[in-house]
C-alpha positions, -999 to +999 in steps of 0.1 A: -361+384+603-346+419+606-344+425+643-325+458+646-314+485+622-288+511+631-282+541+608-254+566+613-246+597+592-268+586+563-285+612+542-303+635+568-301+609+595-273+616+621-281+585+641-312+563+643-319+529+659-350+508+650-360+476+667-383+454+646-404+424+654-425+398+637-456+406+617-464+438+599-442+469+606-453+503+591-435+536+587-456+567+584-450+604+585-456+636+566-448+637+529-411+644+526-403+634+561-377+609+550-395+575+552-379+563+519-344+571+533-350+543+558-358+520+529-326+532+511-306+522+541-322+487+541-314+485+504-277+489+512-279+459+535-291+436+506-264+447+481-275+480+466-245+499+452-233+527+475-234+564+466-212+589+484-240+615+481-258+595+508-231+604+534-244+631+557-228+665+550-198+671+571-193+634+580-163+612+568-185+581+564-219+566+566-226+534+584-257+511+582-259+480+602-287+454+606-291+425+630-308+395+613-320+361+626-326+331+605-350+302+608-333+267+605-351+261+572-335+291+556-313+281+526-282+302+526-263+308+493-229+292+487-200+313+497-162+310+493-158+303+530-171+271+547-179+283+582-213+297+591-217+335+592-244+332+619-241+323+656-257+294+675-290+314+677-290+319+639-283+356+643-258+376+623-250+413+614-247+428+580-228+461+578-221+487+551-196+515+554-194+543+528-165+567+529-161+601+513-132+586+493-157+567+473-149+533+489-176+510+502-171+480+525-195+451+531-194+428+562-214+397+569-210+383+604-179+404+608-163+391+577-153+415+549-171+403+517-175+413+481-206+431+471-217+401+449-217+379+480-239+404+499-262+405+469-265+367+468-275+367+504-298+397+500-317+380+471-326+351+494-333+372+525-353+402+514-378+410+486-381+448+483-408+464+462-406+501+455-420+524+428-396+511+401-406+475+409-442+485+403-433+498+369-412+467+361-445+447+363-454+463+330-425+445+313-436+411+297-401+397+304-411+396+341-444+379+333-427+347+321-406+345+352-437+350+374-456+322+357-427+298+358-421+305+395-458+298+402-454+266+382-431+253+409-400+231+410-411+208+381-415+237+356-384+255+368-364+222+364-377+218+328-368+254+321-332+249+335-328+218+314-339+237+283-316+266+291-286+243+293-294+226+260-301+259+243-267+272+253-251+241+238-272+246+206-261+282+203-224+272+206-228+246+179-245+270+156-218+296+161-191+270+153-210+259+122-214+295+111-177+300+113-171+269+093-196+280+066-175+309+056-177+317+019-156+291+001-135+317-017-128+334+016-119+301+031-094+292+003-080+327+005-075+323+042-058+289+037-034+304+012-025+332+035-020+309+065+002+286+044+024+315+032+028+329+068+036+295+082+062+288+054+077+323+059+082+317+096+095+282+092+120+292+066+134+318+090+142+289+114+141+312+144+157+302+176+147+314+211+173+338+224+188+342+189+180+380+186+198+388+218+229+367+209+231+383+174+227+418+188+257+412+212+278+398+184+269+427+161+280+452+188+314+434+190+320+434+152+310+470+148+336+480+174+364+455+164+390+482+158+384+498+191+384+465+210+417+455+194+434+488+201+422+490+237+432+454+245+466+458+227+475+490+245+465+475+278+487+444+271+517+467+262+512+487+294+514+456+315+540+435+296+563+464+284+571+446+251+573+479+232+584+501+262+615+503+283+597+489+313+561+476+317+539+475+348+547+439+353+584+446+354+579+473+379+560+450+402+586+422+398+614+447+407+594+458+438+591+421+449+629+417+446+635+448+466+613+436+494+629+402+495+663+418+502+649+429+536+628+399+543+630+388+579+642+421+592+608+437+598+579+412+599+554+440+591+568+441+556+562+403+550+525+408+542+533+436+517+558+413+500+533+385+497+507+410+483+532+422+456+540+386+447+503+378+443+498+410+422+526+400+399+510+366+392+476+382+386+492+407+362+509+379+343+474+362+339+459+395+327+487+400+302+481+365+288+443+370+286+447+404+269+472+389+244+448+361+236+418+385+233+436+409+208+447+380+187+411+366+186+394+399+177+371+392+146+375+416+118+354+397+093+331+423+075+312+395+059+301+381+092+287+416+102+267+417+070+253+383+077+242+394+112+227+426+099+207+407+073+195+382+099+184+408+124+166+427+096+147+395+088+137+391+125+125+428+126+104+422+095+088+391+110+082+410+143+063+437+124+041+411+109+036+385+136+046+396+171+069+417+193+094+389+200+106+356+185+085+339+211+053+357+199+062+349+163+065+312+171+033+313+190+015+330+160+028+302+138+014+275+162-020+292+162-019+296+124-012+258+120-042+250+143-065+273+122-052+259+090-060+224+102-095+235+111-101+252+078-087+223+058-110+199+076-140+222+079-160+203+053-161+171+074-166+190+106-194+211+091-212+180+080-209+165+115-221+197+132-251+199+109-261+165+122-255+175+159-275+208+155-304+189+139-305+162+165-302+186+195-328+210+179-352+181+176-347+172+213-351+208+224-382+211+203-398+182+222-387+198+255-400+232+245-434+217+237-435+200+271-426+233+288-453+251+268-480+225+278-469+229+314-472+267+312-506+265+297-518+243+325-501+266+350-516+297+334-552+284+340-545+280+378-526+312+380-554+332+363-580+319+387-558+327+418-549+362+406-585+369+398-595+359+433-569+381+449-579+411+427-615+406+437-605+407+474-585+439+466-616+456+454-611+449+417-643+428+417-651+431+380-616+428+367-606+400+343-571+387+342-555+365+316-521+350+308-515+352+271-490+326+258-478+330+222-452+317+199-435+332+168-427+314+137-391+316+124-374+297+095-344+290+117-364+282+148-368+250+168-390+223+152-421+221+175-448+199+159-453+211+123-438+245+129-405+261+135-406+286+164-383+313+175-366+303+207-347+318+236-331+302+266-365+303+283-382+283+256-404+292+227-431+310+246-438+347+249-459+354+280-478+386+288-504+394+314-536+410+301-562+427+322-596+443+318-602+464+349-639+472+341-668+453+325-672+457+288-635+466+282-613+442+261-583+425+277-552+446+271-516+446+282-509+461+316-489+490+302-519+502+281-546+500+306-535+498+343-535+529+365-511+534+394-535+521+419-543+490+397-506+483+393-501+484+430-529+459+436-518+436+408-483+437+422-496+428+457-518+401+443-487+385+426-466+389+457-493+372+479-495+343+454-457+339+450-448+345+486-457+310+495-434+297+469-401+317+470-396+313+508-380+348+511-386+357+548-386+395+547-409+415+524-405+453+521-431+475+504-423+512+497-455+531+491-476+502+477-506+524+483-499+547+453-532+558+436-555+540+461-576+549+491-607+541+512-621+506+510-593+494+487-567+506+512-584+485+539-583+455+516-546+460+510-540+464+548-558+431+553-536+414+526-504+427+542-515+414+575-522+380+559-487+380+543-472+389+578-486+356+591-456+338+576-433+366+566-418+397+582-435+426+563-422+462+564-443+488+547-440+526+540-476+540+538-495+573+537-529+556+544-543+551+579-564+522+566-531+503+560-513+516+591-541+504+613-531+468+606-496+473+620-481+451+647-453+477+651-455+513+640-427+539+635-433+576+630-407+594+608-403+631+610-378+659+604-364+680+632-343+711+631-316+714+658-291+743+658-301+753+623-296+718+609-323+693+598-323+657+609-346+628+602-359+611+634-376+578+638-399+572+668-415+539+678-452+545+687-470+530+716-508+525+716-515+562+723-490+573+698-505+551+671-539+565+678-527+601+675-507+593+643-537+576+626-559+605+637-534+629+620-534+608+589-572+608+589-578+645+595-549+659+576-547+686+602-546+691+639-557+660+658-593+662+672-613+640+695-634+630+664-604+619+645-589+601+676-622+582+680-622+573+644-586+561+647-593+539+677-622+523+659-601+517+629-573+500+650-599+479+668-615+468+636-581+459+621-572+439+652-603+418+647-596+412+610-560+403+618-571+377+644-594+362+618-570+360+588-541+348+610-562+321+626 
């Protein structure tokens, strides 16, 4: 149950606090007062995507927070964390924060969560019906889901089993289709793969080879410079071609220092350093001499390297950006070649698997169709009964179940039928609102008021099955009035026996059944408009219903009528709720 709703800087609401209770809660107010804004705020709490345009002008962020409580029987969705998000009383808070920067944060029980986690919880917690949900009822794709949900656990289990098998069949068919490539194309592909594999294998590429060859090429290209530099450095140190080299100078310095050794201890460290330097210079001279003698001047080797690197570049243009990617391409090509070479045998095996699985799914599809036909008879009777009680006394309702033949469909009996993951049935609700009219699809015959009543009838029927605790209706009274409105109010009161029901309405007949009533209005303060929400006491309810009845200033006549309406509704509620 939604216990509290706190809205801050959302649309035209600067701050609003609503405290809910069990039963039926209604929100009323003048047209354009902002009732739907309250519903939009609730929508955020069940995972609706956030929009920065909903932030109140001049505010940095909007904040919507709801306190919920759960019955022990409520089945929570699986989350990534193990601990419960509710406290010992089964209460928890859902929060949404929308910032001007376009960022939106979701919290469940104080934990920052992904929007998908909030949507999973919201789908189990709240069923919200607005204008667009009414229109979705016109789509036959929804009709199949409604029927299967009404069919209960057994039908849904069969449908789930079929969906799993159908996914497997689709995968097998896709694989078979790939294997059934045109034979000429298959052979052409085999030839290409063999050529590519052979070309890569003949290259005998080694990992790290390109980097090693590039380094060697750089050395060979600069052999003259390397030799000259190392030779001059050697001569500068050794002095073989000069009167005195650097090494001779250091050695002379060592001898000079030794002549005064022991006289001044401060010179001992300098002497040792000079001796160490002379040894290091001798090592450098030997290393430079060995390097200059080993410089490779072979032009033939440079040509070999250039040719090898050109081959690597060519293969990189064809098969990958590096030797590693070229080798990986070859490995994949070998796998594909093996598949194509053995595709004949695999295709034959797949044909057998597809035929066998298709036969199994055909039997299961027939079982599902039979179950749907039985379910449809019960569903038609119950919908018809609900429509009669909603003042569509002469309406006829039927569930049409059809199949479509297709040469590649599933074998069901003597036919092959087009299938989807839901089975082989196409389901559509048909209605005849008035006597003498043929049954037609909802989209072709139903008015706004009829759609509202059909939606409510379905919701009443399915509410006992889906176990969603909170039902929200945004203007379910579109296109209706008078006696029909009273019937809808009675049905909402009946739903509120086992669910928390929240309803936005313009009709006093519906509002009279409320257990809790909020009045929504706009108020201008300091030149700025704000939406305000005010809980109504008994006197306030009477005045609001009187306003809704008269459409103008409240009079004693309209107040009297309002009191009678509320009193009558209370009697009906007591009767329907037992």
